[in-house]
MIBA-59984 format. One record per residue (C-alpha): residue number from 1; residue in three letters; chain; x, z, y. Coordinates in steps of 0.25 Angstrom, whole numbers, always signed. Each point is the difference from the previous one (the first is absolute). Layout:
BEGIN
NUM / ALA / A / X / Z / Y;
...
***
This chain:
BEGIN
1 / UNK / A / +536 / +138 / +144;
2 / UNK / A / -1 / +9 / +13;
3 / UNK / A / -13 / +4 / +3;
4 / UNK / A / -2 / +1 / +15;
5 / UNK / A / -6 / +12 / +4;
6 / UNK / A / -3 / -1 / +17;
7 / UNK / A / -8 / -12 / +4;
8 / UNK / A / +1 / -4 / +15;
9 / UNK / A / -13 / -7 / +9;
10 / UNK / A / +0 / -6 / +13;
11 / UNK / A / -10 / +7 / +8;
12 / UNK / A / -4 / -2 / +15;
13 / UNK / A / -7 / +11 / +8;
14 / UNK / A / -14 / -1 / +4;
15 / UNK / A / -3 / +5 / +15;
16 / UNK / A / -14 / +8 / -2;
17 / UNK / A / -8 / +4 / +12;
18 / UNK / A / -8 / +14 / -1;
19 / UNK / A / -11 / +5 / +8;
20 / UNK / A / -6 / +12 / +1;
21 / UNK / A / -13 / +4 / +8;
22 / UNK / A / +1 / +14 / +5;
23 / UNK / A / -10 / +6 / +10;
24 / UNK / A / -5 / -13 / +4;
25 / UNK / A / +14 / -4 / +4;
26 / UNK / A / +8 / -12 / -9;
27 / UNK / A / +15 / +0 / -4;
28 / UNK / A / +8 / -9 / -6;
29 / UNK / A / +10 / +3 / -8;
30 / UNK / A / +12 / -10 / -6;
31 / UNK / A / +6 / +2 / -14;
32 / UNK / A / +9 / -9 / -10;
33 / UNK / A / -1 / +0 / -14;
34 / UNK / A / +6 / -8 / -11;
35 / UNK / A / -10 / -4 / -14;
36 / UNK / A / -2 / +14 / -9;
37 / UNK / A / -2 / +7 / +13;
38 / UNK / A / +13 / +4 / +4;
39 / UNK / A / +0 / +5 / +15;
40 / UNK / A / +14 / -7 / +8;
41 / UNK / A / +1 / +10 / +13;
42 / UNK / A / -1 / -9 / +14;
43 / UNK / A / +16 / +4 / +2;
44 / UNK / A / +3 / -7 / -13;
45 / UNK / A / -8 / -14 / +5;
46 / UNK / A / +7 / +0 / +13;
47 / UNK / A / +13 / +3 / -4;
48 / UNK / A / +0 / -9 / -16;
49 / UNK / A / -11 / -10 / +3;
50 / UNK / A / -13 / -3 / -11;
51 / UNK / A / +10 / -5 / -11;
52 / UNK / A / +1 / +10 / -11;
53 / UNK / A / +4 / -1 / -14;
54 / UNK / A / -7 / +9 / -10;
55 / UNK / A / +7 / +6 / -12;
56 / UNK / A / -7 / +4 / -13;
57 / UNK / A / +7 / +8 / -11;
58 / UNK / A / -11 / -3 / -12;
59 / UNK / A / +9 / +11 / -7;
60 / UNK / A / -2 / +12 / +9;
61 / UNK / A / -11 / -5 / +8;
62 / UNK / A / +5 / +1 / +12;
63 / UNK / A / -3 / -9 / +12;
64 / UNK / A / +8 / -1 / +11;
65 / UNK / A / -1 / -9 / +13;
66 / UNK / A / +12 / -5 / +8;
67 / UNK / A / +2 / -8 / +13;
68 / UNK / A / +6 / -14 / -6;
69 / UNK / A / +11 / +0 / +10;
70 / UNK / A / +7 / +12 / -5;
71 / UNK / A / -4 / -3 / -16;
72 / UNK / A / +7 / -13 / +5;
73 / UNK / A / +13 / +8 / +3;
74 / UNK / A / +0 / +12 / -8;
75 / UNK / A / -2 / -11 / -12;
76 / UNK / A / +3 / -13 / +6;
77 / UNK / A / +16 / +2 / -2;
78 / UNK / A / -2 / +7 / -14;
79 / UNK / A / -8 / -12 / -7;
80 / UNK / A / +10 / -11 / +7;
81 / UNK / A / +14 / +9 / -6;
82 / UNK / A / -8 / +0 / -15;
83 / UNK / A / -4 / -15 / +1;
84 / UNK / A / +15 / -4 / +4;
***
């Protein structure tokens, strides 16, 4: 019996608007985050969208985030070949 080392979960990026007051002037900024406070750069969101896959390796403790489109391109074809 094969033990699964990696867990794959779908995740959606949250858009967070921050505010900061400096010398009586209010500044606002926007950043994007996944669960576990994994920050995603704005240019990556514009390029790939807000749908992501979080891959957790229970053996090494490694956590990776990948755009869902890239994950499907990279691993979707391999999964289809393995099944068929």
